N, C-alpha and C positions, 0 to 999 in steps of 0.2 A: 504494500500500500504506500503510495507516494503522497506526502503532505504538500498541499499547495501553499506557497509563501503568501503571507498577508501583505507584504510590501514587495515591490518590484525594484530591482536595481537597473541602472543604465550606465553607460560610459559617460565620463565627464564631457561637458560641452566644450568644444575647442576654443570658444571665446570667453570662458569663465574667468572671473577675477575674484580676488579675496574680498570678503566683507570686512570693512573697517570697523573695529570695535567701537560701539556706541553710535555709529553713524545713523542707525535707524531709531535710536532711543533719545534723540534730542527733544528737549521739552521747551516750553515757553512759560512766561510769567503766569499766564492764565491756565496752564495745564493743571490737572488734578494733583494735589500735593502728594498723594499716595505713590505717584509715578517717580518721585524723587526720594522716597524713603527706602532705606536699607531694611528689608523685612527679615527679622531674625527667625521667622518661621521658615525661611528659604535659605538663609545664609547663616552659618554658625557665627556666634558672637566672638569677637576678639577679646580674650580675657587674660588676666594675670593675677597672681596672688599679692596681697598687701605686703608680704615680706620680701618680695622680689626686689632686686637691685634696679637702679635707674638704667643701667646698661642693659639689663635683661628686658626692661620695658621698651627701651628704644629699639633693640634688635627685634622684639616681637612686633612692634609697629611697622618696622621696615619689612619684615617677612610677610606680614599680612596686608601691607599696602594701605594702612590706616593711620590716623593721627589721634585715635581715642581707643583706650582699652577699658573695659569694664573690670573693676576690681572685685574679685570674688573670694569668699572664704570657704569654710567647710560646707560640703554639700551643695556648692554652687550658689550659696547665699550672697546676694549683692551687697557689697560694703561701700562702694563708691565708684569713682572713675578717675582716670588720669589721662592727660592729653600730652601731645608732643610739646605744646607750648609750656606745660608744667615742667617737663623733664629736660628740655633743651634751652630754655630761656635763662634769664638771670635768677629766677627763683631758687634753683638748687644751690647756686653759688652763695646767695644771700643767706639761705637757711643753713648751709654748712658752716659759713662764717659765724653766724649767730650761735650755733651749737658747738663750735670749736672742733669740728670734724672735717674730714676731706669729703668733697662731693661724692666720691665713689662709695662712701660709707652710708650714704642715705638710702632708704628703702622707699618703695612706692607709697607706703603708708604715711610717710612724712610729707608728701606732696599731693596726695590724691584729694579730690573733692569729695567730702563725705556725703552720705545719703541725704542728710538734712539740708544740704545746699543744692541738690540736683533739681532742676526745673523739668517738669514733664508735660507732655501733651497727651490728651486722651485720643485713642485711635478713632473713637466716634467723631471727635471734632476734626481730626485729620481727614476723615472720609468726606467731609463737606468743605474742605479748605482747598485753596489754590497754592501753587508754588510761591507766589508773591506773598501770601499770608505767612508762610513759614519763614521766608526771608525777613519779613517785618518782625516776626517774633524773635528770631535770632539777633537781629540788629538791636531791638529794644532791650534784650537781655545782655547784649554785648558778648555773645558767645559764638563759638565756631560750630557747636553741636547742641542738639536738643534730643532728648529721648522721648519715645512714645510708649505709653502704657495701655494695656488692655487687661481683660480678665480671662484666665485660662478656663475654658469651658469644662475641662476634665475635673478640676477641683475648686473652681470658683475663686481662686486666689489671684491677686494682681501680679502682672509680670511685665517685664520690659519686652515689648514686641518689635520695636524698631528704633532707628536712629536717623536723624537728619543731620547732614554735614554741609556747611557752606561750601566747602571745597568740592564735594560731590555734586551739589546743585550747580556750581560753576561749570564743572566738567559736562554735566548733562545739558547745560545751556550753550556749550561750545566755547567756554572761556577757560583757558588754562590758568589755574590758580596755583602759584608756587610760593606763597608767603604766609607767615604767621601774623602779619599785620592785619588785624581785623578791619580797620577802616579802609585799608587798601583793597582787601578782599571784597568787601561790600561795594566799594567804588567801582571795581572792575566788573562785578556782576551787574550793578545798576547801569553802567555804560553799555553793556551788552544788551540789556533789556530795552534800552532807549532806541536801539537800531531797529 
């Protein structure tokens, strides 16, 4: 008995070209905000432990291609977040000097943003928002990132469902963002939206 294939193959077209990453995913200011969200239901979260060194945090960010790590404890419990701006800016030098230690002796826990300081959006609100609304929220908070929360239908507990990143939104808008300067980042994005 021969099984019929459910899909058929064919030879590559002689004039085929490569798809450019992101070329079909460009968004605009009025696009639904959900199109710019990193959905943690589809992509695993970039995490690190609070006791990890800043060098480990930086290498994890580079390896994952992100500028934000969720700081987790035992059992995956969220403890805070740390960004590249926290680990690479002047903050580690100042903190090390104040503590009388070398910057290499600092851990993620010394620089992370604790849970009590993390601003969240509700997934329900995101579903009714536009990309420009998210940019406005980021700009108002003076942040590069904002997390999105929903409720896990399996257990009814709140969970971090997604992340918005000004850098990622810039990429999706076709604006290459290569700076930690928030004002410059938003200026570049706003200039692209004006075109």
